[in-house]
C-alpha atoms as an extended CHARMM CRD file, in Angstrom:
* protein
*
       169  EXT
         1         1  UNK       CA             21.9330000000      -16.3840000000      -14.4380000000  PROA      1               0.0000000000
         2         2  UNK       CA             22.7670000000      -16.6650000000      -18.1340000000  PROA      2               0.0000000000
         3         3  UNK       CA             19.3880000000      -15.1500000000      -18.9900000000  PROA      3               0.0000000000
         4         4  UNK       CA             20.1610000000      -12.1380000000      -16.8220000000  PROA      4               0.0000000000
         5         5  UNK       CA             23.4960000000      -11.5800000000      -18.5570000000  PROA      5               0.0000000000
         6         6  UNK       CA             21.8480000000      -11.9330000000      -21.9700000000  PROA      6               0.0000000000
         7         7  UNK       CA             19.1690000000       -9.4360000000      -20.9520000000  PROA      7               0.0000000000
         8         8  UNK       CA             21.8680000000       -7.0200000000      -19.7910000000  PROA      8               0.0000000000
         9         9  UNK       CA             23.6660000000       -7.2200000000      -23.1350000000  PROA      9               0.0000000000
        10        10  UNK       CA             20.3670000000       -6.7750000000      -24.9870000000  PROA      10              0.0000000000
        11        11  UNK       CA             19.6730000000       -3.7010000000      -22.8580000000  PROA      11              0.0000000000
        12        12  UNK       CA             23.1700000000       -2.4290000000      -23.6510000000  PROA      12              0.0000000000
        13        13  UNK       CA             22.6150000000       -2.7040000000      -27.3950000000  PROA      13              0.0000000000
        14        14  UNK       CA             19.3360000000       -0.8150000000      -27.2000000000  PROA      14              0.0000000000
        15        15  UNK       CA             20.5760000000        1.8180000000      -24.7680000000  PROA      15              0.0000000000
        16        16  UNK       CA             23.9430000000        2.3880000000      -26.4030000000  PROA      16              0.0000000000
        17        17  UNK       CA             22.4000000000        2.8080000000      -29.8650000000  PROA      17              0.0000000000
        18        18  UNK       CA             20.1380000000        5.5080000000      -28.4940000000  PROA      18              0.0000000000
        19        19  UNK       CA             22.3690000000        7.2440000000      -25.9110000000  PROA      19              0.0000000000
        20        20  UNK       CA             25.8590000000        6.3000000000      -27.0300000000  PROA      20              0.0000000000
        21        21  UNK       CA             28.4060000000        4.0730000000      -25.3130000000  PROA      21              0.0000000000
        22        22  UNK       CA             29.1210000000        4.9180000000      -21.6600000000  PROA      22              0.0000000000
        23        23  UNK       CA             32.6260000000        5.7820000000      -20.4820000000  PROA      23              0.0000000000
        24        24  UNK       CA             32.8510000000        2.4730000000      -18.5780000000  PROA      24              0.0000000000
        25        25  UNK       CA             30.9480000000       -0.1770000000      -20.5990000000  PROA      25              0.0000000000
        26        26  UNK       CA             32.0470000000       -3.0880000000      -18.3770000000  PROA      26              0.0000000000
        27        27  UNK       CA             30.8600000000       -1.2600000000      -15.2690000000  PROA      27              0.0000000000
        28        28  UNK       CA             27.5710000000       -0.4430000000      -16.9880000000  PROA      28              0.0000000000
        29        29  UNK       CA             27.0050000000       -4.1230000000      -17.8840000000  PROA      29              0.0000000000
        30        30  UNK       CA             27.9660000000       -5.1890000000      -14.3520000000  PROA      30              0.0000000000
        31        31  UNK       CA             25.5230000000       -2.7140000000      -12.7880000000  PROA      31              0.0000000000
        32        32  UNK       CA             22.6600000000       -3.7860000000      -15.0770000000  PROA      32              0.0000000000
        33        33  UNK       CA             23.3570000000       -7.4890000000      -14.3600000000  PROA      33              0.0000000000
        34        34  UNK       CA             23.4100000000       -6.8160000000      -10.6450000000  PROA      34              0.0000000000
        35        35  UNK       CA             20.1340000000       -4.8700000000      -10.7210000000  PROA      35              0.0000000000
        36        36  UNK       CA             18.4030000000       -7.5070000000      -12.8520000000  PROA      36              0.0000000000
        37        37  UNK       CA             19.6210000000      -10.2730000000      -10.5260000000  PROA      37              0.0000000000
        38        38  UNK       CA             18.3420000000       -8.4180000000       -7.4500000000  PROA      38              0.0000000000
        39        39  UNK       CA             14.9820000000       -7.8310000000       -9.1390000000  PROA      39              0.0000000000
        40        40  UNK       CA             14.7380000000      -11.5250000000      -10.0260000000  PROA      40              0.0000000000
        41        41  UNK       CA             15.5440000000      -12.6010000000       -6.4500000000  PROA      41              0.0000000000
        42        42  UNK       CA             12.9130000000      -10.2350000000       -5.0070000000  PROA      42              0.0000000000
        43        43  UNK       CA             10.3110000000      -11.4070000000       -7.5260000000  PROA      43              0.0000000000
        44        44  UNK       CA             10.9660000000      -15.0830000000       -6.7550000000  PROA      44              0.0000000000
        45        45  UNK       CA             10.8250000000      -14.4000000000       -3.0140000000  PROA      45              0.0000000000
        46        46  UNK       CA              7.4240000000      -12.7060000000       -3.3500000000  PROA      46              0.0000000000
        47        47  UNK       CA              6.0830000000      -15.5110000000       -5.5400000000  PROA      47              0.0000000000
        48        48  UNK       CA              7.2090000000      -18.2110000000       -3.0790000000  PROA      48              0.0000000000
        49        49  UNK       CA              5.5860000000      -16.4520000000       -0.1590000000  PROA      49              0.0000000000
        50        50  UNK       CA              2.2880000000      -15.7950000000       -1.9330000000  PROA      50              0.0000000000
        51        51  UNK       CA              2.0670000000      -19.3330000000       -3.3160000000  PROA      51              0.0000000000
        52        52  UNK       CA              2.8350000000      -20.7350000000        0.1360000000  PROA      52              0.0000000000
        53        53  UNK       CA             -0.1090000000      -18.8310000000        1.6080000000  PROA      53              0.0000000000
        54        54  UNK       CA             -2.3970000000      -19.7960000000       -1.2730000000  PROA      54              0.0000000000
        55        55  UNK       CA             -1.5180000000      -23.4980000000       -0.9420000000  PROA      55              0.0000000000
        56        56  UNK       CA             -2.1010000000      -23.7900000000        2.7650000000  PROA      56              0.0000000000
        57        57  UNK       CA             -4.4560000000      -21.1100000000        3.9270000000  PROA      57              0.0000000000
        58        58  UNK       CA             -5.0510000000      -22.5570000000        7.3410000000  PROA      58              0.0000000000
        59        59  UNK       CA             -6.1140000000      -19.3010000000        8.9540000000  PROA      59              0.0000000000
        60        60  UNK       CA             -2.7090000000      -18.7730000000       10.4450000000  PROA      60              0.0000000000
        61        61  UNK       CA             -2.0340000000      -15.2890000000       11.5170000000  PROA      61              0.0000000000
        62        62  UNK       CA             -1.8590000000      -12.4190000000        9.9260000000  PROA      62              0.0000000000
        63        63  UNK       CA              0.0150000000      -10.4890000000        7.4190000000  PROA      63              0.0000000000
        64        64  UNK       CA              3.5450000000      -11.3000000000        8.1940000000  PROA      64              0.0000000000
        65        65  UNK       CA              6.0890000000       -8.7380000000        7.1780000000  PROA      65              0.0000000000
        66        66  UNK       CA              6.7380000000      -10.8430000000        4.0870000000  PROA      66              0.0000000000
        67        67  UNK       CA              3.2260000000      -10.4030000000        2.7160000000  PROA      67              0.0000000000
        68        68  UNK       CA              2.7590000000       -6.7330000000        3.5550000000  PROA      68              0.0000000000
        69        69  UNK       CA              6.0930000000       -5.1320000000        4.2560000000  PROA      69              0.0000000000
        70        70  UNK       CA              4.7270000000       -1.6260000000        4.7030000000  PROA      70              0.0000000000
        71        71  UNK       CA              3.4510000000       -0.9150000000        8.2200000000  PROA      71              0.0000000000
        72        72  UNK       CA              1.1350000000        1.8610000000        7.0600000000  PROA      72              0.0000000000
        73        73  UNK       CA             -0.4670000000       -0.4810000000        4.5260000000  PROA      73              0.0000000000
        74        74  UNK       CA             -1.0530000000       -2.9880000000        7.3170000000  PROA      74              0.0000000000
        75        75  UNK       CA             -2.8210000000       -0.2590000000        9.2790000000  PROA      75              0.0000000000
        76        76  UNK       CA             -5.0530000000        0.5090000000        6.2900000000  PROA      76              0.0000000000
        77        77  UNK       CA             -6.1780000000       -3.1210000000        6.1750000000  PROA      77              0.0000000000
        78        78  UNK       CA             -6.6400000000       -3.2310000000        9.9450000000  PROA      78              0.0000000000
        79        79  UNK       CA             -8.9060000000       -0.1620000000        9.9130000000  PROA      79              0.0000000000
        80        80  UNK       CA            -11.0090000000       -1.6320000000        7.0940000000  PROA      80              0.0000000000
        81        81  UNK       CA            -12.7770000000       -3.7510000000        9.7250000000  PROA      81              0.0000000000
        82        82  UNK       CA            -16.0260000000       -5.3700000000        8.5100000000  PROA      82              0.0000000000
        83        83  UNK       CA            -17.8700000000       -4.6120000000       11.7820000000  PROA      83              0.0000000000
        84        84  UNK       CA            -17.6570000000       -0.9010000000       10.9570000000  PROA      84              0.0000000000
        85        85  UNK       CA            -19.5750000000        0.8020000000        8.1650000000  PROA      85              0.0000000000
        86        86  UNK       CA            -17.5500000000        1.6280000000        5.0400000000  PROA      86              0.0000000000
        87        87  UNK       CA            -17.8350000000        5.3650000000        5.7380000000  PROA      87              0.0000000000
        88        88  UNK       CA            -16.5260000000        4.8920000000        9.2880000000  PROA      88              0.0000000000
        89        89  UNK       CA            -13.6790000000        2.7070000000        7.9950000000  PROA      89              0.0000000000
        90        90  UNK       CA            -12.6610000000        5.4430000000        5.5640000000  PROA      90              0.0000000000
        91        91  UNK       CA            -12.9670000000        8.3090000000        8.0530000000  PROA      91              0.0000000000
        92        92  UNK       CA            -11.0700000000        6.6770000000       10.9290000000  PROA      92              0.0000000000
        93        93  UNK       CA             -8.3100000000        5.6210000000        8.5640000000  PROA      93              0.0000000000
        94        94  UNK       CA             -7.9730000000        9.0730000000        7.0410000000  PROA      94              0.0000000000
        95        95  UNK       CA             -7.9430000000       10.6460000000       10.5060000000  PROA      95              0.0000000000
        96        96  UNK       CA             -5.7810000000        8.2610000000       12.5170000000  PROA      96              0.0000000000
        97        97  UNK       CA             -3.5710000000        6.5380000000        9.9330000000  PROA      97              0.0000000000
        98        98  UNK       CA             -3.1770000000        9.1780000000        7.2170000000  PROA      98              0.0000000000
        99        99  UNK       CA             -3.3020000000       11.9440000000        9.8380000000  PROA      99              0.0000000000
       100       100  UNK       CA             -5.5670000000       14.1730000000        7.7420000000  PROA      100             0.0000000000
       101       101  UNK       CA             -7.3080000000       17.0920000000        9.3890000000  PROA      101             0.0000000000
       102       102  UNK       CA            -11.0770000000       16.9360000000        9.9140000000  PROA      102             0.0000000000
       103       103  UNK       CA            -11.4700000000       19.8340000000        7.4790000000  PROA      103             0.0000000000
       104       104  UNK       CA             -9.7070000000       17.9040000000        4.6920000000  PROA      104             0.0000000000
       105       105  UNK       CA            -11.7070000000       14.7290000000        5.3750000000  PROA      105             0.0000000000
       106       106  UNK       CA            -14.9770000000       16.6700000000        5.3270000000  PROA      106             0.0000000000
       107       107  UNK       CA            -14.0890000000       18.3160000000        2.0390000000  PROA      107             0.0000000000
       108       108  UNK       CA            -13.0040000000       15.0150000000        0.4460000000  PROA      108             0.0000000000
       109       109  UNK       CA            -16.2290000000       13.2570000000        1.4780000000  PROA      109             0.0000000000
       110       110  UNK       CA            -18.5970000000       16.1870000000        0.9270000000  PROA      110             0.0000000000
       111       111  UNK       CA            -19.5470000000       16.3930000000        4.5960000000  PROA      111             0.0000000000
       112       112  UNK       CA            -19.4010000000       19.0980000000        7.2310000000  PROA      112             0.0000000000
       113       113  UNK       CA            -16.6280000000       19.2360000000        9.8120000000  PROA      113             0.0000000000
       114       114  UNK       CA            -19.2760000000       18.8060000000       12.5090000000  PROA      114             0.0000000000
       115       115  UNK       CA            -20.5320000000       15.6940000000       10.7560000000  PROA      115             0.0000000000
       116       116  UNK       CA            -17.0320000000       14.2020000000       10.6570000000  PROA      116             0.0000000000
       117       117  UNK       CA            -16.4550000000       15.0280000000       14.3380000000  PROA      117             0.0000000000
       118       118  UNK       CA            -19.7220000000       13.3410000000       15.3210000000  PROA      118             0.0000000000
       119       119  UNK       CA            -18.9810000000       10.3340000000       13.1130000000  PROA      119             0.0000000000
       120       120  UNK       CA            -15.5550000000        9.9510000000       14.7320000000  PROA      120             0.0000000000
       121       121  UNK       CA            -17.0790000000       10.2180000000       18.1960000000  PROA      121             0.0000000000
       122       122  UNK       CA            -19.7090000000        7.5530000000       17.4070000000  PROA      122             0.0000000000
       123       123  UNK       CA            -17.0570000000        5.3430000000       15.7970000000  PROA      123             0.0000000000
       124       124  UNK       CA            -14.8120000000        5.5190000000       18.8670000000  PROA      124             0.0000000000
       125       125  UNK       CA            -17.7950000000        4.6800000000       21.0630000000  PROA      125             0.0000000000
       126       126  UNK       CA            -18.7940000000        1.7100000000       18.8650000000  PROA      126             0.0000000000
       127       127  UNK       CA            -15.2380000000        0.3750000000       18.8570000000  PROA      127             0.0000000000
       128       128  UNK       CA            -15.1470000000        0.6700000000       22.6340000000  PROA      128             0.0000000000
       129       129  UNK       CA            -18.6410000000       -0.7550000000       23.2800000000  PROA      129             0.0000000000
       130       130  UNK       CA            -18.3630000000       -3.6530000000       20.8220000000  PROA      130             0.0000000000
       131       131  UNK       CA            -14.7380000000       -4.3090000000       21.8090000000  PROA      131             0.0000000000
       132       132  UNK       CA            -13.6630000000       -4.2130000000       18.1660000000  PROA      132             0.0000000000
       133       133  UNK       CA             -9.9730000000       -4.9370000000       17.7370000000  PROA      133             0.0000000000
       134       134  UNK       CA             -8.4620000000       -3.1760000000       14.7780000000  PROA      134             0.0000000000
       135       135  UNK       CA             -5.8160000000       -5.8040000000       14.1400000000  PROA      135             0.0000000000
       136       136  UNK       CA             -4.1640000000       -7.0770000000       11.0180000000  PROA      136             0.0000000000
       137       137  UNK       CA             -6.5140000000       -9.3450000000        9.0820000000  PROA      137             0.0000000000
       138       138  UNK       CA             -5.8010000000      -12.9530000000        8.2280000000  PROA      138             0.0000000000
       139       139  UNK       CA             -4.4950000000      -13.5880000000        4.7260000000  PROA      139             0.0000000000
       140       140  UNK       CA             -7.8400000000      -14.8200000000        3.3780000000  PROA      140             0.0000000000
       141       141  UNK       CA             -9.5640000000      -11.6450000000        4.6590000000  PROA      141             0.0000000000
       142       142  UNK       CA             -7.4480000000       -9.3080000000        2.5370000000  PROA      142             0.0000000000
       143       143  UNK       CA             -9.5560000000       -9.5920000000       -0.5980000000  PROA      143             0.0000000000
       144       144  UNK       CA            -12.7740000000       -8.5230000000        1.1280000000  PROA      144             0.0000000000
       145       145  UNK       CA            -11.0830000000       -5.4260000000        2.5890000000  PROA      145             0.0000000000
       146       146  UNK       CA             -9.3690000000       -4.3870000000       -0.6190000000  PROA      146             0.0000000000
       147       147  UNK       CA            -12.1490000000       -2.1270000000       -2.0450000000  PROA      147             0.0000000000
       148       148  UNK       CA            -12.1340000000        0.0770000000        1.0710000000  PROA      148             0.0000000000
       149       149  UNK       CA             -8.3260000000        0.2020000000        1.0950000000  PROA      149             0.0000000000
       150       150  UNK       CA             -8.3960000000        1.2540000000       -2.5830000000  PROA      150             0.0000000000
       151       151  UNK       CA            -10.8490000000        4.0440000000       -1.7700000000  PROA      151             0.0000000000
       152       152  UNK       CA             -8.7120000000        5.2260000000        1.1410000000  PROA      152             0.0000000000
       153       153  UNK       CA             -5.5470000000        5.2800000000       -0.9690000000  PROA      153             0.0000000000
       154       154  UNK       CA             -7.4190000000        7.1830000000       -3.6750000000  PROA      154             0.0000000000
       155       155  UNK       CA             -8.6050000000        9.8010000000       -1.1690000000  PROA      155             0.0000000000
       156       156  UNK       CA             -5.1110000000       10.1510000000        0.3170000000  PROA      156             0.0000000000
       157       157  UNK       CA             -3.6910000000       10.5740000000       -3.1850000000  PROA      157             0.0000000000
       158       158  UNK       CA             -6.2810000000       13.2390000000       -4.0170000000  PROA      158             0.0000000000
       159       159  UNK       CA             -5.5140000000       15.1020000000       -0.8010000000  PROA      159             0.0000000000
       160       160  UNK       CA             -1.8290000000       15.0860000000       -1.6870000000  PROA      160             0.0000000000
       161       161  UNK       CA             -2.5710000000       16.1880000000       -5.2450000000  PROA      161             0.0000000000
       162       162  UNK       CA             -4.8530000000       19.0620000000       -4.3010000000  PROA      162             0.0000000000
       163       163  UNK       CA             -4.7150000000       19.8060000000       -0.5900000000  PROA      163             0.0000000000
       164       164  UNK       CA             -8.0610000000       20.4880000000        1.0570000000  PROA      164             0.0000000000
       165       165  UNK       CA             -6.5360000000       22.9890000000        3.4420000000  PROA      165             0.0000000000
       166       166  UNK       CA             -3.5840000000       25.3160000000        3.6940000000  PROA      166             0.0000000000
       167       167  UNK       CA             -2.2760000000       28.0000000000        1.4170000000  PROA      167             0.0000000000
       168       168  UNK       CA             -2.8090000000       27.8430000000       -2.3270000000  PROA      168             0.0000000000
       169       169  UNK       CA              0.3060000000       27.6720000000       -4.4170000000  PROA      169             0.0000000000
C-alpha cells in the first residue's frame, strides 16, 4: 500500500509540473491512489488465476470466466476448432460470431461470395456429419488455437477500419 501512495505522489510531481496544480490536490492524490490500488488488485488476481492453471493443468474444464472474461473472445476460441480447416475456422467465425456479411468476408479473403456461401454450406454439413462440438477449449488448448484467433481479430479490425460494404464516407 505504501508503494501505491509513493507512486501517486511521484505521479503528482510529474503531472503538476507539466499541467499545474489541480484545484483539489488531496482529491487528485486520493483518486490516483484508488486507481493504482484497483489496478494492482486486478493484476494480482489475474496472476493468481493464470499461475494456478499453469501449476495444475489437469485438463479440467474450460475457460472459466476468470481466464477469459469476454464471451465473444470465448466464441472465437471455440470456433477455432482443430477438426476444421483454418479457412473454415476463419469464415464461420467471421460470419456467425463477428456477424460480417458474406460480401465483406469474400472481399477480406479474396474470394467470391459464391465461394464463401459454398464453404459455409460445406462447413455446416461437416460440423453436422462429424458431430463437431464448437465448445470452449481446455486451458492447455488455447495456445494451439491462438494463431487463428489472431488472424480473425486482425480481419475484424480491418473490416472495422475500412468497411468492405456500405456507403463510402
